[in-house]
OpenMM code with the backbone's topology and positions (N, CA, C; nanometers):
from openmm import Vec3, app, unit

residues = "UNK UNK UNK UNK UNK UNK UNK UNK UNK UNK UNK UNK UNK UNK UNK UNK UNK UNK UNK UNK UNK UNK UNK UNK UNK UNK UNK UNK UNK UNK UNK UNK UNK UNK UNK UNK UNK UNK UNK UNK UNK UNK UNK UNK UNK UNK UNK UNK UNK UNK UNK UNK UNK UNK UNK UNK UNK UNK UNK UNK UNK UNK UNK UNK UNK UNK UNK UNK UNK UNK UNK UNK UNK UNK UNK UNK UNK UNK UNK UNK UNK UNK UNK UNK UNK UNK UNK UNK UNK UNK UNK UNK UNK UNK UNK UNK UNK UNK UNK UNK UNK UNK UNK UNK UNK UNK UNK UNK UNK UNK UNK UNK UNK UNK".split()
positions = [
    Vec3(-1.4257, 12.2042, 9.9051),
    Vec3(-1.3159, 12.1686, 9.9929),
    Vec3(-1.3592, 12.1733, 10.1393),
    Vec3(-1.4528, 12.2592, 10.1730),
    Vec3(-1.5018, 12.2677, 10.3100),
    Vec3(-1.5608, 12.1348, 10.3536),
    Vec3(-1.6339, 12.0681, 10.2644),
    Vec3(-1.6954, 11.9404, 10.2974),
    Vec3(-1.5893, 11.8363, 10.3313),
    Vec3(-1.4810, 11.8345, 10.2542),
    Vec3(-1.3739, 11.7389, 10.2796),
    Vec3(-1.3092, 11.7661, 10.4144),
    Vec3(-1.2852, 11.8907, 10.4455),
    Vec3(-1.2263, 11.9248, 10.5752),
    Vec3(-1.3196, 11.8890, 10.6895),
    Vec3(-1.4486, 11.9066, 10.6691),
    Vec3(-1.5470, 11.8667, 10.7694),
    Vec3(-1.5379, 11.7168, 10.7945),
    Vec3(-1.5338, 11.6382, 10.6882),
    Vec3(-1.5271, 11.4931, 10.7029),
    Vec3(-1.3954, 11.4496, 10.7671),
    Vec3(-1.2867, 11.5202, 10.7377),
    Vec3(-1.1592, 11.4908, 10.8039),
    Vec3(-1.1697, 11.5191, 10.9539),
    Vec3(-1.2376, 11.6267, 10.9902),
    Vec3(-1.2550, 11.6595, 11.1321),
    Vec3(-1.3324, 11.5494, 11.2035),
    Vec3(-1.4346, 11.4950, 11.1379),
    Vec3(-1.5103, 11.3838, 11.1956),
    Vec3(-1.4178, 11.2639, 11.2158),
    Vec3(-1.3383, 11.2321, 11.1149),
    Vec3(-1.2461, 11.1194, 11.1228),
    Vec3(-1.1492, 11.1357, 11.2391),
    Vec3(-1.0880, 11.2511, 11.2489),
    Vec3(-0.9900, 11.2733, 11.3554),
    Vec3(-1.0553, 11.2749, 11.4926),
    Vec3(-1.1738, 11.3318, 11.5013),
    Vec3(-1.2454, 11.3342, 11.6291),
    Vec3(-1.2775, 11.1931, 11.6756),
    Vec3(-1.3268, 11.1112, 11.5854),
    Vec3(-1.3619, 10.9744, 11.6210),
    Vec3(-1.2385, 10.8951, 11.6598),
    Vec3(-1.1298, 10.9168, 11.5878),
    Vec3(-1.0052, 10.8484, 11.6204),
    Vec3(-0.9562, 10.8909, 11.7586),
    Vec3(-0.9699, 11.0178, 11.7916),
    Vec3(-0.9299, 11.0667, 11.9232),
    Vec3(-1.0164, 11.0051, 12.0334),
    Vec3(-1.1460, 10.9970, 12.0108),
    Vec3(-1.2365, 10.9359, 12.1089),
    Vec3(-1.1965, 10.7902, 12.1337),
    Vec3(-1.1754, 10.7160, 12.0257),
    Vec3(-1.1408, 10.5749, 12.0410),
    Vec3(-1.0052, 10.5573, 12.1082),
    Vec3(-0.9113, 10.6455, 12.0772),
    Vec3(-0.7803, 10.6385, 12.1407),
    Vec3(-0.7915, 10.6669, 12.2900),
    Vec3(-0.8685, 10.7680, 12.3260),
    Vec3(-0.8872, 10.7996, 12.4678),
    Vec3(-0.9515, 10.6816, 12.5403),
    Vec3(-1.0505, 10.6200, 12.4797),
    Vec3(-1.1156, 10.5035, 12.5414),
    Vec3(-1.0171, 10.3898, 12.5623),
    Vec3(-0.9264, 10.3701, 12.4658),
    Vec3(-0.8306, 10.2597, 12.4781),
    Vec3(-0.7252, 10.2867, 12.5844),
    Vec3(-0.7073, 10.4122, 12.6229),
    Vec3(-0.6096, 10.4468, 12.7261),
    Vec3(-0.6656, 10.4366, 12.8675),
    Vec3(-0.7970, 10.4208, 12.8794),
    Vec3(-0.8587, 10.4144, 13.0119),
    Vec3(-0.7953, 10.3015, 13.0936),
    Vec3(-0.7586, 10.3342, 13.2153),
    Vec3(-0.6946, 10.2374, 13.3025),
    Vec3(-0.5433, 10.2415, 13.2962),
    Vec3(-0.4884, 10.3126, 13.1976),
    Vec3(-0.3425, 10.3230, 13.1886),
    Vec3(-0.2951, 10.4496, 13.2586),
    Vec3(-0.1649, 10.4599, 13.2769),
    Vec3(-0.1094, 10.5787, 13.3424),
    Vec3(-0.1223, 10.7024, 13.2544),
    Vec3(-0.1534, 10.6840, 13.1265),
    Vec3(-0.1662, 10.7966, 13.0346),
    Vec3(-0.3064, 10.8563, 13.0339),
    Vec3(-0.4013, 10.7830, 13.0873),
    Vec3(-0.5404, 10.8284, 13.0855),
    Vec3(-0.5630, 10.9311, 13.1957),
    Vec3(-0.6197, 11.0407, 13.1584),
    Vec3(-0.6541, 11.1459, 13.2540),
    Vec3(-0.8004, 11.1837, 13.2304),
    Vec3(-0.8790, 11.1789, 13.3356),
    Vec3(-1.0210, 11.2105, 13.3241),
    Vec3(-1.0414, 11.3514, 13.2695),
    Vec3(-0.9561, 11.4456, 13.3105),
    Vec3(-0.9715, 11.5835, 13.2637),
    Vec3(-0.9451, 11.5943, 13.1131),
    Vec3(-0.8508, 11.5165, 13.0637),
    Vec3(-0.8233, 11.5174, 12.9196),
    Vec3(-0.9430, 11.4594, 12.8445),
    Vec3(-0.9943, 11.3472, 12.8940),
    Vec3(-1.1118, 11.2849, 12.8325),
    Vec3(-1.2287, 11.3833, 12.8320),
    Vec3(-1.2503, 11.4526, 12.9428),
    Vec3(-1.3581, 11.5503, 12.9522),
    Vec3(-1.3394, 11.6606, 12.8479),
    Vec3(-1.2188, 11.7134, 12.8371),
    Vec3(-1.1935, 11.8221, 12.7425),
    Vec3(-1.2039, 11.7761, 12.5974),
    Vec3(-1.1613, 11.6546, 12.5701),
    Vec3(-1.1760, 11.5993, 12.4353),
    Vec3(-1.3243, 11.5889, 12.4006),
    Vec3(-1.4034, 11.5312, 12.4905),
    Vec3(-1.5474, 11.5183, 12.4647),
    Vec3(-1.6135, 11.6543, 12.4481),
    Vec3(-1.5747, 11.7495, 12.5317),
    Vec3(-1.6313, 11.8849, 12.5225),
    Vec3(-1.5966, 11.9486, 12.3875),
    Vec3(-1.4727, 11.9343, 12.3448),
    Vec3(-1.4299, 11.9903, 12.2166),
    Vec3(-1.5040, 11.9262, 12.0999),
    Vec3(-1.5208, 11.7955, 12.1072),
    Vec3(-1.5906, 11.7257, 11.9995),
    Vec3(-1.7370, 11.7687, 11.9936),
    Vec3(-1.8006, 11.7842, 12.1079),
    Vec3(-1.9392, 11.8312, 12.1091),
    Vec3(-1.9493, 11.9707, 12.0486),
    Vec3(-1.8518, 12.0566, 12.0790),
    Vec3(-1.8526, 12.1904, 12.0224),
    Vec3(-1.8333, 12.1852, 11.8706),
    Vec3(-1.7414, 12.0994, 11.8259),
    Vec3(-1.7220, 12.0825, 11.6817),
    Vec3(-1.8491, 12.0330, 11.6141),
    Vec3(-1.9156, 11.9373, 11.6776),
    Vec3(-2.0400, 11.8847, 11.6208),
    Vec3(-2.1442, 11.9945, 11.6063),
    Vec3(-2.1536, 12.0837, 11.7043),
    Vec3(-2.2492, 12.1938, 11.6957),
    Vec3(-2.2132, 12.2878, 11.5820),
    Vec3(-2.0848, 12.3178, 11.5687),
    Vec3(-2.0401, 12.4079, 11.4625),
    Vec3(-2.0653, 12.3454, 11.3255),
    Vec3(-2.0365, 12.2153, 11.3138),
    Vec3(-2.0469, 12.1473, 11.1854),
    Vec3(-2.1863, 12.0959, 11.1537),
    Vec3(-2.2760, 12.0951, 11.2494),
    Vec3(-2.4068, 12.0343, 11.2293),
    Vec3(-2.4804, 12.0928, 11.1089),
    Vec3(-2.4813, 12.2247, 11.0963),
    Vec3(-2.5494, 12.2882, 10.9827),
    Vec3(-2.4843, 12.2470, 10.8521),
    Vec3(-2.3502, 12.2493, 10.8496),
    Vec3(-2.2805, 12.2077, 10.7271),
    Vec3(-2.3091, 12.0623, 10.6948),
    Vec3(-2.3099, 11.9783, 10.7966),
    Vec3(-2.3397, 11.8375, 10.7738),
    Vec3(-2.4786, 11.8216, 10.7125),
    Vec3(-2.5760, 11.8905, 10.7684),
    Vec3(-2.7124, 11.8807, 10.7155),
    Vec3(-2.7187, 11.9262, 10.5706),
    Vec3(-2.6462, 12.0310, 10.5372),
    Vec3(-2.6431, 12.0779, 10.3976),
    Vec3(-2.5797, 11.9742, 10.3060),
    Vec3(-2.4693, 11.9154, 10.3514),
    Vec3(-2.4016, 11.8130, 10.2715),
    Vec3(-2.4926, 11.6922, 10.2549),
    Vec3(-2.5533, 11.6491, 10.3646),
    Vec3(-2.6410, 11.5319, 10.3604),
    Vec3(-2.7624, 11.5576, 10.2714),
    Vec3(-2.8255, 11.6732, 10.2872),
    Vec3(-2.9434, 11.7061, 10.2068),
    Vec3(-2.9105, 11.7113, 10.0581),
    Vec3(-2.7895, 11.7540, 10.0261),
    Vec3(-2.7472, 11.7628, 9.8864),
    Vec3(-2.7255, 11.6244, 9.8250),
    Vec3(-2.6715, 11.5307, 9.9025),
    Vec3(-2.6438, 11.3969, 9.8498),
    Vec3(-2.6372, 11.2960, 9.9650),
    Vec3(-2.7544, 11.2492, 10.0118),
    Vec3(-2.7571, 11.1580, 10.1267),
    Vec3(-2.6799, 11.0279, 10.1037),
    Vec3(-2.6898, 10.9731, 9.9846),
    Vec3(-2.6229, 10.8461, 9.9576),
    Vec3(-2.4707, 10.8609, 9.9657),
    Vec3(-2.4182, 10.9631, 9.9012),
    Vec3(-2.2746, 10.9850, 9.9035),
    Vec3(-2.2272, 11.0145, 10.0462),
    Vec3(-2.2999, 11.0974, 10.1179),
    Vec3(-2.2618, 11.1328, 10.2547),
    Vec3(-2.2598, 11.0088, 10.3434),
    Vec3(-2.3616, 10.9260, 10.3331),
    Vec3(-2.3691, 10.8037, 10.4124),
    Vec3(-2.2537, 10.7100, 10.3785),
    Vec3(-2.2266, 10.6933, 10.2507),
    Vec3(-2.1166, 10.6064, 10.2090),
    Vec3(-1.9822, 10.6585, 10.2577),
    Vec3(-1.9587, 10.7879, 10.2464),
    Vec3(-1.8321, 10.8458, 10.2910),
    Vec3(-1.8169, 10.8284, 10.4416),
    Vec3(-1.9224, 10.8553, 10.5171),
    Vec3(-1.9153, 10.8401, 10.6624),
    Vec3(-1.8934, 10.6944, 10.7021),
    Vec3(-1.9551, 10.6019, 10.6307),
    Vec3(-1.9315, 10.4593, 10.6579),
    Vec3(-1.7860, 10.4213, 10.6305),
    Vec3(-1.7306, 10.4725, 10.5210),
    Vec3(-1.5904, 10.4444, 10.4886),
    Vec3(-1.4980, 10.5073, 10.5923),
    Vec3(-1.5315, 10.6281, 10.6379),
    Vec3(-1.4518, 10.6922, 10.7426),
    Vec3(-1.4564, 10.6110, 10.8713),
    Vec3(-1.5737, 10.5605, 10.9053),
    Vec3(-1.5866, 10.4779, 11.0257),
    Vec3(-1.5021, 10.3510, 11.0131),
    Vec3(-1.5056, 10.2881, 10.8955),
    Vec3(-1.4227, 10.1691, 10.8714),
    Vec3(-1.2749, 10.2031, 10.8844),
    Vec3(-1.2357, 10.3163, 10.8279),
    Vec3(-1.0956, 10.3579, 10.8333),
    Vec3(-1.0515, 10.3865, 10.9761),
    Vec3(-1.1346, 10.4544, 11.0520),
    Vec3(-1.1027, 10.4823, 11.1927),
    Vec3(-1.0842, 10.3518, 11.2685),
    Vec3(-1.1733, 10.2580, 11.2455),
    Vec3(-1.1637, 10.1287, 11.3132),
    Vec3(-1.0337, 10.0579, 11.2780),
    Vec3(-0.9982, 10.0579, 11.1504),
    Vec3(-0.8756, 9.9916, 11.1067),
    Vec3(-0.7522, 10.0596, 11.1648),
    Vec3(-0.7497, 10.1917, 11.1636),
    Vec3(-0.6343, 10.2646, 11.2164),
    Vec3(-0.6238, 10.2455, 11.3673),
    Vec3(-0.7359, 10.2568, 11.4357),
    Vec3(-0.7316, 10.2519, 11.5825),
    Vec3(-0.6984, 10.1128, 11.6362),
    Vec3(-0.7172, 10.0094, 11.5563),
    Vec3(-0.6870, 9.8742, 11.6026),
    Vec3(-0.5573, 9.8190, 11.5434),
    Vec3(-0.4850, 9.9008, 11.4671),
    Vec3(-0.3614, 9.8557, 11.4027),
    Vec3(-0.2423, 9.8660, 11.4971),
    Vec3(-0.1481, 9.7769, 11.4762),
    Vec3(-0.0212, 9.7838, 11.5487),
    Vec3(0.0674, 9.8888, 11.4817),
    Vec3(0.1761, 9.9230, 11.5456),
    Vec3(0.2707, 10.0187, 11.4874),
    Vec3(0.3222, 9.9672, 11.3535),
    Vec3(0.3580, 9.8389, 11.3473),
    Vec3(0.4059, 9.7808, 11.2213),
    Vec3(0.3012, 9.7906, 11.1115),
    Vec3(0.1762, 9.7633, 11.1481),
    Vec3(0.0678, 9.7729, 11.0498),
    Vec3(0.0466, 9.9166, 11.0040),
    Vec3(0.0577, 10.0124, 11.0949),
    Vec3(0.0429, 10.1525, 11.0571),
    Vec3(0.1516, 10.1957, 10.9595),
    Vec3(0.2730, 10.1473, 10.9812),
    Vec3(0.3825, 10.1776, 10.8889),
    Vec3(0.3509, 10.1208, 10.7506),
    Vec3(0.2988, 9.9983, 10.7470),
    Vec3(0.2649, 9.9352, 10.6194),
    Vec3(0.1478, 10.0074, 10.5524),
    Vec3(0.0470, 10.0439, 10.6300),
    Vec3(-0.0680, 10.1180, 10.5757),
    Vec3(-0.0200, 10.2492, 10.5139),
    Vec3(0.0703, 10.3176, 10.5824),
    Vec3(0.1255, 10.4418, 10.5299),
    Vec3(0.1977, 10.4174, 10.3975),
    Vec3(0.2737, 10.3088, 10.3896),
    Vec3(0.3458, 10.2764, 10.2666),
    Vec3(0.2487, 10.2453, 10.1524),
    Vec3(0.1412, 10.1740, 10.1822),
    Vec3(0.0415, 10.1427, 10.0799),
    Vec3(-0.0245, 10.2718, 10.0290),
    Vec3(-0.0546, 10.3625, 10.1200),
    Vec3(-0.1143, 10.4898, 10.0793),
    Vec3(-0.0174, 10.5674, 9.9900),
    Vec3(0.1114, 10.5675, 10.0275),
    Vec3(0.2110, 10.6334, 9.9424),
    Vec3(0.2147, 10.5712, 9.8033),
    Vec3(0.2124, 10.4384, 9.7974),
    Vec3(0.2116, 10.3692, 9.6666),
    Vec3(0.0860, 10.4047, 9.5878),
    Vec3(-0.0257, 10.4145, 9.6567),
    Vec3(-0.1504, 10.4539, 9.5899),
    Vec3(-0.1347, 10.5935, 9.5284),
    Vec3(-0.0819, 10.6874, 9.6058),
    Vec3(-0.0645, 10.8236, 9.5553),
    Vec3(0.0337, 10.8278, 9.4383),
    Vec3(0.1322, 10.7394, 9.4395),
    Vec3(0.2298, 10.7344, 9.3300),
    Vec3(0.1705, 10.6781, 9.2014),
    Vec3(0.0692, 10.5901, 9.2147),
    Vec3(0.0164, 10.5233, 9.0960),
    Vec3(-0.1335, 10.4948, 9.1121),
    Vec3(-0.2126, 10.5991, 9.1201),
    Vec3(-0.3572, 10.5854, 9.1413),
    Vec3(-0.4238, 10.5048, 9.0311),
    Vec3(-0.3799, 10.5218, 8.9085),
    Vec3(-0.4432, 10.4522, 8.7962),
    Vec3(-0.4312, 10.3010, 8.8094),
    Vec3(-0.3141, 10.2514, 8.8539),
    Vec3(-0.2967, 10.1082, 8.8721),
    Vec3(-0.3944, 10.0567, 8.9773),
    Vec3(-0.4067, 10.1284, 9.0885),
    Vec3(-0.4977, 10.0865, 9.1953),
    Vec3(-0.6427, 10.0897, 9.1484),
    Vec3(-0.6778, 10.1909, 9.0704),
    Vec3(-0.8159, 10.1991, 9.0209),
    Vec3(-0.8473, 10.0836, 8.9268),
    Vec3(-0.7466, 10.0398, 8.8511),
    Vec3(-0.7659, 9.9303, 8.7570),
    Vec3(-0.7665, 9.7943, 8.8261),
    Vec3(-0.6801, 9.7757, 8.9276),
    Vec3(-0.6616, 9.6444, 8.9891),
    Vec3(-0.7223, 9.6308, 9.1288),
    Vec3(-0.7543, 9.7408, 9.1905),
    Vec3(-0.8088, 9.7351, 9.3258),
    Vec3(-0.9607, 9.7312, 9.3244),
    Vec3(-1.0169, 9.7020, 9.4388),
    Vec3(-1.1618, 9.7002, 9.4519),
    Vec3(-1.2037, 9.7988, 9.5590),
    Vec3(-1.2948, 9.8852, 9.5224),
    Vec3(-1.3533, 9.9796, 9.6169),
    Vec3(-1.4916, 10.0119, 9.5639),
    Vec3(-1.5866, 10.0173, 9.6540),
    Vec3(-1.7218, 10.0446, 9.6070),
    Vec3(-1.8017, 10.1158, 9.7143),
    Vec3(-1.8977, 10.1920, 9.6676),
    Vec3(-1.9970, 10.2515, 9.7545),
    Vec3(-2.1244, 10.1701, 9.7367),
    Vec3(-2.1989, 10.1574, 9.8421),
    Vec3(-2.3229, 10.0810, 9.8355),
    Vec3(-2.4385, 10.1697, 9.7949),
    Vec3(-2.5297, 10.1143, 9.7202),
    Vec3(-2.6518, 10.1841, 9.6825),
    Vec3(-2.7451, 10.1791, 9.8031),
    Vec3(-2.7875, 10.2947, 9.8479),
    Vec3(-2.8767, 10.3025, 9.9625),
    Vec3(-3.0199, 10.3071, 9.9132),
    Vec3(-3.0973, 10.2163, 9.9614),
    Vec3(-3.2357, 10.2056, 9.9140),
    Vec3(-3.3302, 10.2652, 10.0158),
] * unit.nanometer
topology = app.Topology()
chain = topology.addChain("A")
for resn in residues:
    res = topology.addResidue(resn, chain)
    for name in ("N", "CA", "C"):
        topology.addAtom(name, app.Element.getBySymbol(name[0]), res)
């Protein structure tokens, strides 16, 4: 479970970085907030670095695939409109309600790393 929480922290950190970047130039952007976000993320990376190396060393292919999927997810979430986010949330709820149907009819794959 620690590995999953670590990967969630990476996802949220990246989403926060991208959100802060998208606010630059707006009245909501504050340089001090951006500085503190970056500082916090660097500290998290230092704390998690050993765990990441252990996870990666144990299964590099799975770790790479999961991180790639997280990066794709961050990109999709960070570029979605409010309406799209509501729909994405509904799709996730439907998935949780009927995972077997999605596994049978949906497509998802990890790539073989050579």
